[in-house]
Backbone bond lengths (Angstrom), bond angles and torsions (degrees), N, CA, C in turn:
res aa  C-N    CA-C-N  psi(-1)  N-CA   C-N-CA  omega(-1)  CA-C   N-CA-C  phi
1 M - - - 1.458 - - 1.525 110.85 -
2 N 1.306 116.57 148.31 1.445 119.75 -178.84 1.519 110.39 -69.48
3 Q 1.340 116.13 138.97 1.443 120.58 -176.32 1.523 112.42 -68.53
4 D 1.334 117.91 -24.58 1.455 119.98 -178.47 1.523 112.00 -88.66
5 M 1.334 117.52 7.26 1.456 122.10 179.66 1.539 109.17 -103.35
6 I 1.325 116.53 142.34 1.446 122.55 173.65 1.540 108.25 -79.54
7 E 1.319 117.31 130.97 1.455 122.87 -179.88 1.512 110.91 -105.79
8 D 1.314 116.76 130.93 1.467 121.71 -173.50 1.529 108.02 -140.07
9 R 1.333 117.05 117.47 1.467 121.69 179.50 1.521 109.68 -118.34
10 R 1.349 115.17 134.39 1.454 120.17 -179.49 1.529 109.84 -136.99
11 E 1.348 115.65 145.20 1.449 121.28 176.52 1.526 109.02 -123.55
12 Y 1.331 114.24 138.44 1.449 121.93 178.49 1.523 107.74 -118.40
13 P 1.313 118.53 120.59 1.483 121.44 -166.01 1.530 113.05 -69.26
14 L 1.327 114.82 147.76 1.457 120.98 175.80 1.538 109.53 -80.50
15 G 1.335 116.03 -47.87 1.456 119.71 -179.13 1.511 112.03 52.47
16 N 1.331 116.03 -126.14 1.480 121.99 179.25 1.526 112.02 -101.51
17 V 1.322 117.81 16.02 1.457 121.46 -174.79 1.530 110.64 -68.91
18 K 1.329 115.35 127.66 1.465 121.79 176.51 1.526 111.14 -107.34
19 E 1.338 116.81 -30.87 1.448 121.85 179.82 1.513 109.60 -133.72
20 A 1.347 115.93 140.92 1.452 119.61 -178.79 1.521 111.37 -144.73
21 E 1.299 114.47 146.79 1.468 122.40 172.97 1.517 107.55 -110.68
22 I 1.325 116.73 119.88 1.451 121.67 -178.11 1.533 108.95 -121.79
23 E 1.340 114.95 126.11 1.460 121.85 178.89 1.517 109.40 -121.85
24 L 1.325 116.56 130.62 1.462 121.98 -179.98 1.524 109.52 -124.10
25 L 1.326 116.40 130.02 1.460 121.15 177.47 1.517 109.56 -125.77
26 V 1.343 116.43 113.04 1.466 122.89 178.16 1.527 108.09 -111.58
27 R 1.316 117.14 122.71 1.467 119.60 -179.73 1.518 111.61 -86.59
28 Q 1.343 117.81 -31.16 1.451 120.13 175.57 1.525 108.93 -155.81
29 G 1.342 115.53 139.86 1.436 120.46 -179.15 1.519 111.68 112.44
30 S 1.321 115.67 171.43 1.462 121.24 -175.73 1.530 110.81 -85.18
31 L 1.355 113.19 154.09 1.471 121.28 178.06 1.505 108.75 -132.62
32 A 1.337 116.93 122.71 1.456 122.48 176.83 1.541 108.55 -123.10
33 V 1.322 115.99 130.20 1.456 121.20 179.46 1.531 108.77 -126.42
34 H 1.327 116.61 133.41 1.456 120.67 178.62 1.519 109.35 -152.19
35 G 1.332 117.08 173.62 1.445 122.54 -177.91 1.515 113.58 -95.70
36 G 1.342 114.84 -173.63 1.454 120.44 175.70 1.501 116.50 106.89
37 A 1.354 118.53 0.00 1.475 120.16 -178.37 1.506 111.32 -79.65
38 S 1.328 117.21 138.57 1.460 121.15 173.89 1.533 111.13 -78.37
39 E 1.318 116.09 -29.64 1.473 121.30 173.02 1.530 108.69 -87.14
40 L 1.328 117.29 176.88 1.469 119.44 178.22 1.516 110.31 -60.69
41 C 1.331 116.10 -42.82 1.459 120.25 -178.48 1.534 109.57 -154.70
42 V 1.316 115.18 135.07 1.471 121.99 171.65 1.522 106.19 -120.87
43 A 1.339 115.71 120.58 1.468 120.84 -174.18 1.526 109.47 -116.68
44 N 1.315 115.74 128.42 1.445 122.14 173.84 1.521 108.69 -116.31
45 F 1.325 115.82 120.04 1.447 122.12 -177.77 1.532 110.26 -113.37
46 E 1.295 116.53 142.42 1.457 123.03 168.96 1.548 107.72 -127.80
47 Y 1.321 116.00 133.04 1.444 118.47 178.59 1.533 109.57 -153.37
48 S 1.315 115.01 148.42 1.463 120.02 -171.72 1.507 113.30 -92.40
49 H 1.298 118.69 -7.37 1.460 120.94 -177.14 1.533 108.46 -140.77
50 P 1.338 117.86 137.42 1.472 120.66 -177.52 1.528 113.78 -56.78
51 E 1.322 117.09 -27.22 1.467 119.19 -179.07 1.505 112.70 -67.87
52 L 1.342 117.41 -13.23 1.443 121.95 -179.61 1.539 111.51 -90.55
53 R 1.310 117.74 3.74 1.463 120.55 -179.14 1.517 110.41 -59.19
54 P 1.334 118.82 120.83 1.468 121.43 -177.11 1.524 112.51 -62.82
55 E 1.319 114.21 145.05 1.438 122.00 173.24 1.527 108.66 -102.18
56 D 1.335 117.14 137.97 1.465 118.64 -179.72 1.512 111.22 -130.33
57 D 1.324 113.41 157.27 1.460 122.28 178.87 1.513 107.01 -141.46
58 Y 1.329 117.58 112.38 1.454 122.52 -176.84 1.515 109.56 -121.14
59 D 1.319 116.07 129.06 1.441 121.61 -179.54 1.525 110.09 -136.31
60 E 1.315 116.86 135.05 1.444 122.34 -177.54 1.520 109.40 -125.10
61 D 1.326 116.65 130.92 1.460 121.83 -179.57 1.523 108.39 -136.16
62 G 1.322 117.07 98.32 1.445 121.21 -176.57 1.509 111.57 64.90
63 D 1.327 116.32 -120.86 1.458 119.95 179.96 1.535 112.04 -98.53
64 E 1.333 117.42 14.61 1.438 122.04 178.06 1.533 110.34 -119.53
65 A 1.342 115.91 148.32 1.471 120.26 -179.07 1.517 108.98 -143.34
66 R 1.328 113.81 156.55 1.447 121.07 174.23 1.522 109.89 -134.38
67 L 1.322 115.81 129.21 1.469 120.92 179.82 1.520 109.65 -128.83
68 A 1.303 116.87 125.36 1.456 122.60 175.96 1.530 108.80 -123.10
69 I 1.321 117.65 125.00 1.448 121.90 177.34 1.532 107.51 -121.81
70 T 1.296 116.21 124.35 1.477 122.40 -173.99 1.506 111.21 -128.08
71 Q 1.314 115.81 133.97 1.454 120.68 171.62 1.517 107.79 -87.04
72 P 1.335 118.70 122.03 1.461 120.88 -175.20 1.519 111.83 -71.65
73 R 1.329 115.07 158.77 1.451 119.78 171.32 1.517 109.01 -65.58
74 T 1.323 116.32 143.79 1.464 119.28 -176.93 1.517 111.22 -125.78
75 E 1.324 114.45 144.19 1.475 121.42 174.72 1.523 109.79 -107.88
76 G 1.355 116.09 12.91 1.453 120.70 -177.86 1.511 112.76 -78.26
77 P 1.338 117.25 -165.48 1.468 122.03 -178.17 1.523 111.33 -59.13
78 R 1.343 116.18 149.84 1.451 121.03 -178.05 1.540 112.60 -75.51
79 D 1.327 118.21 -19.34 1.451 121.20 -176.87 1.537 111.77 -90.26
80 T 1.330 116.59 25.75 1.456 120.07 178.83 1.534 110.73 -67.14
81 R 1.331 114.63 153.66 1.463 121.30 178.98 1.533 109.57 -129.98
82 S 1.333 114.49 150.00 1.453 118.99 -178.52 1.531 110.06 -154.58
83 A 1.327 116.13 145.23 1.463 121.03 175.93 1.527 108.55 -146.91
84 W 1.328 116.40 127.39 1.453 122.05 176.59 1.536 109.20 -109.75
85 N 1.334 114.92 133.49 1.461 121.42 174.51 1.526 106.66 -125.16
86 I 1.354 114.94 108.88 1.462 121.06 -172.82 1.521 109.32 -111.24
87 Q 1.356 116.40 123.29 1.449 121.63 177.61 1.530 109.38 -110.62
88 L 1.362 116.59 127.59 1.450 121.45 -174.98 1.519 111.67 -112.44
89 N 1.324 115.12 156.89 1.451 122.75 177.73 1.547 109.87 -73.71
90 G 1.330 116.37 151.53 1.439 120.24 -177.99 1.508 114.70 -102.77
91 E 1.335 117.85 -1.38 1.478 120.25 -178.44 1.511 111.99 -99.15
92 A 1.309 118.94 -46.64 1.463 121.44 -179.90 1.536 110.02 -69.29
93 Q 1.310 116.47 144.27 1.482 119.90 174.98 1.504 108.45 -78.09
94 I 1.339 116.94 128.42 1.438 121.67 -173.29 1.533 111.24 -122.76
95 D 1.344 116.05 121.29 1.453 120.78 169.22 1.531 106.25 -87.61
96 L 1.336 115.76 121.76 1.452 120.64 -170.06 1.530 111.45 -115.93
97 G 1.336 116.39 120.61 1.455 122.13 176.73 1.524 109.73 -121.39
98 L 1.342 116.24 125.44 1.463 121.74 -175.40 1.523 110.67 -125.68
99 S 1.326 116.06 137.03 1.454 122.42 174.26 1.524 108.65 -130.97
100 S 1.321 116.66 126.22 1.455 121.76 179.40 1.520 108.69 -128.67
101 M 1.328 116.70 124.40 1.458 121.06 -178.98 1.521 112.57 -86.96
102 S 1.336 116.82 -37.92 1.463 119.83 -177.32 1.508 109.29 -156.22
103 G 1.333 116.73 107.29 1.446 120.91 -179.10 1.527 110.61 140.94
104 G 1.297 116.64 158.72 1.452 119.93 -178.35 1.524 113.06 -77.04
105 V 1.342 114.12 154.69 1.468 121.23 178.07 1.530 107.47 -122.88
106 S 1.336 117.11 125.89 1.453 123.30 179.34 1.526 108.32 -124.97
107 L 1.344 116.59 120.08 1.458 122.35 -177.42 1.499 110.21 -120.81
108 D 1.342 117.60 112.35 1.455 122.99 172.99 1.515 106.50 -109.76
109 L 1.349 115.69 91.81 1.461 121.34 -171.37 1.512 112.56 -105.65
110 D 1.337 116.18 26.94 1.467 120.25 -179.49 1.529 111.80 -62.51
111 R 1.325 117.34 -29.71 1.473 121.16 -177.49 1.530 111.86 -114.27
112 V 1.326 117.15 28.26 1.453 121.26 179.03 1.531 108.38 -122.10
113 N 1.336 117.04 131.89 1.451 122.26 179.68 1.535 109.02 -84.25
114 V 1.309 115.80 82.59 1.465 121.41 -174.11 1.508 110.04 -80.60
115 G 1.336 117.28 129.05 1.447 121.33 176.43 1.520 112.12 -97.14
116 N 1.338 116.94 -27.97 1.467 121.83 177.69 1.526 106.90 -158.21
117 L 1.333 116.11 142.40 1.451 119.58 -177.62 1.526 109.53 -132.68
118 E 1.334 115.78 121.10 1.468 121.87 177.83 1.529 108.69 -135.72
119 V 1.340 115.75 124.38 1.469 121.35 -177.28 1.518 109.30 -128.20
120 E 1.325 116.85 133.07 1.466 123.01 172.40 1.514 108.25 -126.15
121 S 1.321 116.59 125.96 1.478 121.53 -179.47 1.521 108.35 -129.13
122 M 1.327 116.15 128.58 1.459 120.53 179.02 1.533 111.78 -86.04
123 S 1.335 116.30 -39.53 1.467 121.06 -176.96 1.514 109.52 -151.83
124 G 1.336 115.57 114.56 1.454 120.20 -179.42 1.513 110.83 131.84
125 S 1.319 115.63 155.09 1.478 120.82 -178.17 1.522 109.79 -75.53
126 V 1.356 113.92 155.13 1.447 122.13 176.04 1.527 107.99 -123.63
127 R 1.341 116.80 122.88 1.465 121.57 176.93 1.520 108.06 -124.50
128 A 1.358 115.03 131.18 1.451 119.83 -178.26 1.524 110.58 -137.56
129 S 1.341 116.08 133.78 1.465 121.82 175.93 1.512 108.57 -125.76
130 L 1.345 115.89 127.81 1.473 121.05 177.38 1.523 106.69 -129.34
131 G 1.341 116.11 99.87 1.452 121.22 -175.93 1.505 113.74 -118.67
132 G 1.335 117.90 16.05 1.454 121.17 -178.65 1.522 112.41 -105.81
133 N 1.321 114.80 -153.56 1.474 121.28 177.47 1.526 108.32 -107.95
134 Y 1.329 115.74 130.26 1.470 121.09 -173.74 1.529 109.22 -129.82
135 P 1.333 117.41 80.92 1.476 120.72 -172.70 1.510 113.81 -65.91
136 A 1.340 119.13 -20.60 1.456 120.05 -174.50 1.535 113.94 -118.55
137 L 1.320 118.11 -5.52 1.461 120.54 -176.02 1.520 109.67 -68.07
138 D 1.342 115.76 121.62 1.459 118.98 -177.76 1.525 114.18 -117.08
139 E 1.341 117.88 -23.38 1.454 120.39 -178.85 1.519 111.29 -140.78
140 I 1.334 115.34 141.11 1.463 122.09 172.64 1.521 107.47 -126.15
141 S 1.321 116.67 126.08 1.455 122.23 179.86 1.522 109.42 -134.89
142 I 1.344 116.22 120.96 1.470 120.86 179.24 1.516 108.17 -132.00
143 E 1.318 116.18 128.36 1.472 121.94 -178.51 1.503 109.52 -129.51
144 S 1.328 117.55 128.12 1.457 123.50 179.24 1.529 109.34 -125.28
145 A 1.329 116.90 125.38 1.465 120.50 177.14 1.518 111.40 -81.17
146 S 1.309 117.76 -34.04 1.466 121.25 179.26 1.523 108.81 -151.97
147 G 1.324 115.22 100.26 1.463 119.87 -179.26 1.511 110.36 147.34
148 S 1.312 116.23 156.54 1.460 121.59 -177.88 1.528 110.91 -76.52
149 V 1.352 114.35 158.17 1.464 122.28 177.15 1.522 108.08 -125.97
150 A 1.343 117.30 123.33 1.461 122.45 179.12 1.511 108.66 -129.32
151 V 1.339 117.75 121.23 1.465 122.63 -176.13 1.523 108.82 -129.57
152 R 1.356 115.36 132.76 1.453 122.17 177.28 1.528 108.59 -122.00
153 L 1.335 117.01 119.49 1.451 121.84 178.77 1.519 108.53 -118.17
154 S 1.337 115.84 97.27 1.466 120.82 -175.75 1.528 111.84 -115.92
155 G 1.334 117.90 3.67 1.442 121.24 -176.43 1.525 113.09 -94.13
156 A 1.345 115.69 -155.20 1.435 122.84 179.48 1.524 109.07 -110.03
157 F 1.367 116.40 124.62 1.442 121.70 -174.06 1.549 108.81 -129.87
158 P 1.334 117.97 74.71 1.470 119.91 -174.27 1.523 114.46 -64.76
159 E 1.365 118.49 -26.00 1.456 120.69 -176.50 1.513 113.71 -112.35
160 L 1.308 118.05 2.73 1.469 120.75 -178.79 1.514 110.92 -65.90
161 T 1.335 116.90 124.36 1.464 120.38 -179.54 1.526 112.46 -116.35
162 S 1.334 119.19 -24.45 1.466 120.66 -171.74 1.510 112.47 -143.53
163 I 1.334 115.58 136.21 1.460 124.09 172.62 1.525 107.82 -126.98
164 Q 1.327 117.17 123.34 1.465 120.77 177.34 1.529 109.35 -128.62
165 L 1.345 115.86 121.96 1.461 122.15 179.26 1.520 108.52 -124.08
166 D 1.334 116.32 127.50 1.462 122.28 -179.97 1.522 109.75 -128.37
167 S 1.344 114.70 134.25 1.448 120.23 175.73 1.520 109.67 -140.29
168 K 1.327 116.44 121.70 1.461 119.16 178.22 1.519 112.19 -83.34
169 S 1.305 117.44 -27.34 1.469 121.07 179.71 1.525 109.02 -152.76
170 G 1.340 116.13 96.20 1.447 120.73 -178.08 1.517 110.57 145.82
171 K 1.308 117.21 152.17 1.466 121.06 -176.34 1.511 111.18 -73.45
172 V 1.341 115.81 160.02 1.443 122.87 176.77 1.526 107.77 -121.75
173 D 1.321 116.50 128.17 1.453 122.81 -179.61 1.526 107.77 -128.31
174 L 1.336 117.40 115.08 1.458 121.86 -178.78 1.533 109.79 -126.44
175 V 1.335 115.85 124.70 1.464 121.78 173.95 1.506 108.57 -117.86
176 V 1.338 117.09 120.06 1.451 122.54 175.09 1.529 107.05 -115.30
177 S 1.322 117.05 100.07 1.459 121.68 -179.16 1.524 112.59 -116.52
178 G 1.343 116.68 0.13 1.451 120.56 -175.59 1.520 113.10 -92.94
179 E 1.345 114.07 -163.89 1.468 123.16 -178.20 1.519 109.52 -92.97
180 C 1.361 115.70 114.03 1.460 120.43 -176.48 1.534 109.83 -134.05
181 P 1.340 117.80 67.34 1.449 120.07 -172.30 1.511 114.98 -67.57
182 N 1.332 119.21 -22.65 1.451 121.84 -176.81 1.548 113.90 -111.73
183 L 1.322 116.06 10.72 1.460 119.33 -179.14 1.522 109.84 -65.97
184 R 1.349 116.33 126.36 1.466 121.42 -176.58 1.537 111.85 -115.58
185 R 1.323 117.65 -23.57 1.456 118.06 -172.20 1.530 110.77 -147.57
186 I 1.345 115.28 132.39 1.446 122.75 168.75 1.537 107.08 -125.87
187 G 1.308 117.11 122.57 1.468 121.21 178.95 1.498 109.97 -123.70
188 V 1.343 115.96 133.58 1.462 121.61 177.06 1.520 107.19 -132.54
189 D 1.326 115.89 126.93 1.470 122.50 177.79 1.508 106.98 -124.89
190 C 1.329 116.51 111.37 1.477 121.17 -175.95 1.531 108.26 -125.53
191 K 1.329 116.03 119.04 1.465 119.97 -178.45 1.517 111.48 -81.19
192 S 1.330 117.07 -42.79 1.466 120.36 -176.19 1.525 108.96 -146.33
193 G 1.331 115.43 104.71 1.472 121.09 -178.66 1.503 110.37 144.64
194 T 1.316 115.85 159.09 1.460 120.23 179.38 1.532 111.30 -76.41
195 V 1.328 115.13 156.62 1.461 121.82 176.31 1.527 107.57 -120.28
196 D 1.329 116.92 124.43 1.468 122.31 -178.93 1.531 108.15 -126.44
197 L 1.351 114.92 112.55 1.461 119.84 -178.98 1.520 110.02 -117.36
198 D 1.337 116.56 130.57 1.452 123.14 171.65 1.526 106.61 -115.94
199 L 1.334 116.28 106.21 1.461 122.21 -173.37 1.512 111.45 -110.36
200 R 1.309 117.18 38.94 1.447 120.41 -176.58 1.532 111.26 -93.94
201 G 1.324 116.47 46.12 1.454 123.27 176.05 1.517 111.51 -93.69
202 H 1.332 115.75 -164.19 1.471 121.38 -179.54 1.523 107.19 -106.34
203 F 1.344 116.04 117.64 1.459 122.07 -179.07 1.523 109.02 -124.39
204 E 1.340 116.19 153.08 1.465 120.24 -178.30 1.523 113.11 -129.37
205 R 1.316 118.26 -19.64 1.472 118.59 -177.35 1.522 110.68 -77.89
206 E 1.349 113.21 150.80 1.464 119.08 178.52 1.522 112.36 -89.28
207 D 1.355 117.03 -1.45 1.465 120.26 -174.24 1.533 112.01 -128.83
208 L 1.319 117.14 37.86 1.452 120.81 177.65 1.530 109.34 -75.91
209 G 1.321 116.65 109.40 1.465 121.67 -179.62 1.523 111.27 -98.15
210 V 1.323 115.30 132.17 1.478 122.01 178.70 1.523 107.32 -121.67
211 R 1.332 116.24 117.39 1.461 121.04 -179.35 1.519 108.77 -121.21
212 V 1.331 116.45 126.46 1.456 122.13 177.18 1.512 109.83 -126.98
213 D 1.316 116.80 126.47 1.450 123.24 176.43 1.527 108.77 -119.58
214 S 1.322 116.75 120.61 1.472 121.80 -179.64 1.512 109.03 -127.85
215 I 1.320 117.33 127.34 1.451 121.44 179.06 1.522 111.31 -88.30
216 S 1.318 117.19 -47.84 1.474 121.16 -178.60 1.523 108.33 -134.25
217 G 1.348 115.63 96.52 1.445 120.34 -179.03 1.518 110.52 145.22
218 G 1.303 116.25 148.91 1.464 121.26 -178.82 1.509 112.62 -77.97
219 I 1.343 115.08 166.37 1.462 123.62 177.83 1.520 108.56 -121.87
220 R 1.325 116.18 128.56 1.463 121.56 177.69 1.527 108.12 -127.48
221 V 1.363 116.94 126.08 1.452 121.90 -175.87 1.524 108.73 -131.38
222 R 1.352 115.21 134.66 1.464 121.17 172.61 1.525 107.39 -118.15
223 V 1.368 116.93 128.23 1.447 122.57 -178.74 1.525 109.36 -125.08
224 P 1.340 117.93 155.71 1.466 120.11 179.61 1.510 111.95 -69.72
225 G 1.308 116.63 139.53 1.466 121.43 179.50 1.507 114.04 -72.04
226 D 1.344 117.77 -18.96 1.464 120.55 -177.96 1.523 112.85 -98.24
227 V 1.321 117.04 15.48 1.474 122.26 175.88 1.522 107.36 -123.80
228 G 1.324 116.31 135.33 1.447 119.83 179.58 1.522 112.16 -66.16
229 V 1.337 116.34 133.07 1.464 121.97 -178.50 1.521 109.31 -132.77
230 S 1.333 115.67 130.62 1.454 122.90 172.26 1.516 107.56 -119.59
231 M 1.331 117.21 133.30 1.453 119.94 -170.60 1.512 112.18 -132.52
232 N 1.325 115.38 137.74 1.468 122.95 167.63 1.526 105.66 -117.74
233 A 1.341 117.05 125.28 1.448 121.46 -176.55 1.520 109.46 -134.52
234 K 1.326 116.66 133.18 1.451 122.08 178.39 1.521 109.47 -136.62
235 T 1.335 115.03 142.40 1.463 120.62 176.21 1.530 108.24 -145.11
236 V 1.336 115.70 139.65 1.457 120.46 178.88 1.517 111.17 -85.15
237 S 1.332 115.07 -46.16 1.480 119.64 179.96 1.518 107.73 -125.94
238 G 1.308 116.65 95.65 1.461 122.17 -176.83 1.515 108.56 151.25
239 R 1.326 115.07 -170.43 1.455 118.57 179.16 1.522 109.95 -135.32
240 V 1.343 114.24 161.04 1.449 121.09 178.95 1.520 109.35 -103.02
241 R 1.329 116.73 126.66 1.455 122.15 175.78 1.517 107.40 -123.40
242 A 1.357 115.92 126.34 1.455 120.30 -176.75 1.532 110.07 -132.92
243 D 1.314 116.96 87.05 1.464 121.49 -179.87 1.518 110.22 -72.60
244 G 1.326 116.44 131.46 1.458 121.17 179.71 1.517 113.48 83.61
245 F 1.348 117.13 12.51 1.467 121.16 -179.47 1.535 110.27 -119.27
246 N 1.338 113.86 154.68 1.451 121.56 174.28 1.529 107.94 -114.13
247 Q 1.339 116.29 135.54 1.457 120.12 -178.17 1.522 110.30 -95.66
248 D 1.331 114.38 131.82 1.460 120.84 177.67 1.533 107.21 -136.18
249 G 1.334 115.76 99.93 1.451 119.55 -176.21 1.514 110.28 69.39
250 G 1.331 116.56 -125.65 1.453 120.44 -178.23 1.501 114.30 -93.21
251 R 1.348 118.53 4.93 1.453 120.55 -177.52 1.508 110.66 -124.40
252 W 1.353 114.94 154.88 1.453 122.36 173.94 1.533 107.70 -115.11
253 T 1.328 116.74 142.60 1.449 121.25 176.06 1.518 109.71 -134.36
254 N 1.332 116.56 148.23 1.453 119.23 174.08 1.533 110.14 -89.49
255 D 1.294 117.21 173.30 1.465 121.50 -174.78 1.525 113.08 -64.19
256 A 1.340 116.72 -25.40 1.459 120.57 -178.02 1.527 113.53 -80.93
257 F 1.315 117.00 -14.00 1.453 120.19 -174.95 1.523 111.27 -62.18
258 G 1.331 116.35 129.77 1.451 122.30 -176.97 1.509 114.16 89.55
259 N 1.317 116.85 -8.12 1.461 121.30 -177.52 1.525 113.11 -113.63
260 T 1.329 117.72 1.78 1.450 121.97 -178.30 1.527 109.78 -129.03
261 V 1.331 115.64 153.51 1.459 120.65 176.05 1.511 109.76 -67.85
262 A 1.322 117.31 -50.07 1.459 121.68 178.62 1.518 109.97 -73.00
263 S 1.327 115.75 137.62 1.464 121.31 177.97 1.511 110.00 -140.01
264 L 1.337 115.59 136.96 1.464 122.07 174.96 1.515 108.04 -107.73
265 W 1.338 115.03 132.80 1.446 121.86 177.51 1.504 108.24 -115.00
266 L 1.332 116.42 106.99 1.454 121.91 -176.37 1.526 111.30 -96.80
267 N 1.318 115.39 131.32 1.477 121.84 171.94 1.529 106.61 -126.94
268 L 1.332 115.57 106.51 1.455 122.23 -172.30 1.528 109.91 -118.65
269 H 1.337 115.32 124.82 1.469 119.43 -177.36 1.520 109.31 -130.90
270 A 1.311 116.83 123.71 1.472 123.11 178.57 1.525 109.54 -126.58
271 I 1.316 117.19 132.45 1.466 120.52 176.70 1.518 109.67 -85.03
272 S 1.325 116.78 -53.72 1.455 120.52 -179.49 1.523 108.24 -126.18
273 G 1.332 115.53 99.26 1.448 120.05 -178.22 1.514 110.45 144.78
274 G 1.295 117.72 158.63 1.456 121.77 -178.35 1.520 112.57 -88.43
275 V 1.345 114.42 170.69 1.455 122.75 176.11 1.531 107.89 -122.28
276 D 1.313 116.07 124.15 1.477 121.73 -176.46 1.531 107.83 -127.43
277 V 1.352 115.93 113.91 1.446 120.41 -177.10 1.536 108.48 -126.45
278 A 1.330 116.19 137.11 1.462 120.53 178.62 1.508 109.94 -135.99
279 S 1.339 115.81 135.23 1.466 123.25 175.27 1.514 107.31 -100.62
280 E 1.354 115.82 114.07 1.470 119.98 -171.22 1.531 110.35 -125.02
């Protein structure tokens, strides 16, 4: 750690907690969250000015807990620096809400039992990896005003129904390779930047809808060849390429469409940029 940085370590006990709501608000600086804590949460903070000292509020009620950690507004020097490293417990179910005003967000949640995930970032990239088992996770929502969004879902998500990714300025990269038997909706809204989706995971619903809207940037989608896919794709400035698909009127379908229980319904719209879809 840098010698000119203030170091601050805090532990929040697990005790008998089975479910927890954790909210983190960083106004400036990087935020990293990962698993492996024996307590509910172990937080390591670094900051260059005393005014950046995080404020926390922890409350425990039986087997439920709520933890809010907030970086206060500062009137100190503009060249202040801050870094949060948050380690979470892997046994308690955690609803996680993150807000970052300026700085990157890195989430390695492979060993965290996430029940709900909501991220808002004003400036900086957002990277999230979920490679564990998530028996209660039902919604993922990530919004970035300025910065790329990259999400990897390689774990087991028996209750996940909705994924929503929004980026006003920056590319969106989503890989769904895990088990998502109840996934019903994937939405991506990208104002400026390319959209790259790899949807070669395990799906079981017949009504999984995938909608992508891109104003400035191309759309690239990879879907499994053994799952039925029906696609509607439109672009104003660019062309549509659909390898492994047959066109019938205004829709494209792959060879598996109509022959599988699981079905993906793609609606892809690009204003400036092409659409490239492949069934593999």
